[in-house]
N, C-alpha and C positions, 0 to 999 in steps of 0.2 A: 504493499499500498503505500502509495505515495503522500509524503507530508505537505501541509501548507506550504513550507517553506520554499520546500522543490519547487512546488507550483508556481510561486510567486517571483523565481529568478527570473523569468521572461519580459518582468514589468521595473521599468525606471521609477525612480520616487516621484516625478514630475506626473506619472501616468500613462506614459505610454511605452509600447512593448518595444523590446531591442529583436532584434536578429539573434538566433542560436538555437538552441537544443531544448526540449521541454524535458521534464522529468522521463521519460518514456523512450527519451536520446533520438526523437524526431525533430527536423527542423522546425521552429517557429518563423510565419510570414506573420510580421508586425502589425501587417493589416489586416487578418482574418483570426479570428478566435474558430475554436472547434463546436460542432453542436451542443456538447458539454457545457462549455464555457457560455456560449449564448444561453443557455437553459439557464444558470447559474444567475445568469446578470440578471437577466429577468425575474428571477425569482426573488433576487436580491433586492429589486426595486420596487419589487407586490410587496416584499418585507418591510420597507423602508417607508412605503405609502400608508399602509396599515398601522405601523408604527408611530408615524406624524399625527394621524388623527385618533389614536387610541390615547396618545401621551394628551393632546390635546384637552380630549375629553376629559381623562383624568384630572387635568388642573381645573377645568370649568366647574366640574364635581365639588371639588376643595374649595375653590374658590365660592361658592355658593352653600357650601356647609358653615363656613365663617360668618356669612350672613345673616345665618339664625341668631346663634347666641349673640353676635354684635347687637344688634333690634332688641334682644329678651333683657341685655344689660341696659340699654338705654331706656328701656321699658321700666327695669328695676330702680334706677337711677331716680326718675320721673315719679315713682309711685313712693320710694322711700327716704327720697331726698337726701341721701349719701352719695359721698363722693366716689368711692369705692366701685360702685358698679361705672361709672366712667371713665375710671383708669382700667377695669377691666376692658371696656370697650374700646379704649386707646389701643392697649395690647393686642387687642384681636386684629385689631386695623393695620397695626405694625407687622403684626405675622401676616394679615394678608397681603400686605405691600412686599415682602420679603419672598413671600411664594409666587408674586407675580413677575418679580427680578428674575427668580430662579426658572420659572414657564420662559420668558425671554429668551436668557442664556442658553437653555436646552433646546430651545426651539431655532434657534441662531445656528449652533453648531450642527444640529439635525441638517437644517436646511442646507447647510454649504457641502455636508457631506453627499445629500439627496441630491445635490447638482452634480456633483461631480460623476455620480454612479448615471445621472441623465447622459451627461456628456458623452460619455462611452457607450450608451446604449446608441445615441444618434451615432455614434460613430460606428460602432462594429454591429449595429442589429438594420438593415437597409427598412425594412417594413414599418418599423419606429419612426428611421430618421425621415421615409416617405410621407407619413401619417402627421408628424408635427408640424412638417414643412407645409402639407393643405391646411392643418389645424391653424396655422400662425395669426392669431388676432393681434388687433392694437392695444394698447392698454397694458395696464399693470397684470402679472400674470395672478393667479389667485394663491399660489400657495404662499406669498411674502403677506397677504392681507390677513392668512391664518396665522401666519407663524410670527405677524409683528402687531397687526392692528387690535388682534386681540387681546394679549396680554399688555397692549398702551391702555387699551379700553377700562380693564381689570386697573391695571395700574391708578388711572386718572380717579376711577371710582373709589378706592382706598385712601387717596391721597386728600378727595371731597372730605369723606366719611373722618380721618383725620381732623380736619379744619375743622367741621363741625364739632366735635367734640372739646373743643378749644375755644371755642365761642359761648 
């Protein structure tokens, strides 16, 4: 069985293939992938796409679950007249803001890697390349919107909620 290190020897660090021998001793054409490599590239892309949206859903649920105790603390503060629930609401909002920053960071790194895989797909998968060229629409791609706009909106929400508790 051929290890991953041996399989990757034909790739340069900049992402381009180099002429040489594959682990089985066959010549490697830098402009062509084997059927297995094409299949793995496609499956990896599908996995990354699924991970992007599952991760986004996880962060959205976590953010929304923080809103319930936040509002409960503000309701308790108004009924009790104590400062502690307001302090707790601020802590929850601060945690929500930190969670949003983590979401933005993770999403940014994922999108950068996903774009690398998509470049490889366009390079080595002719059908995908043709489809993407035909689909080419003007405007911003939806992936940056999902990756950056949703965390930005959540961050604005937490900042506004923090501001409201200091007034």
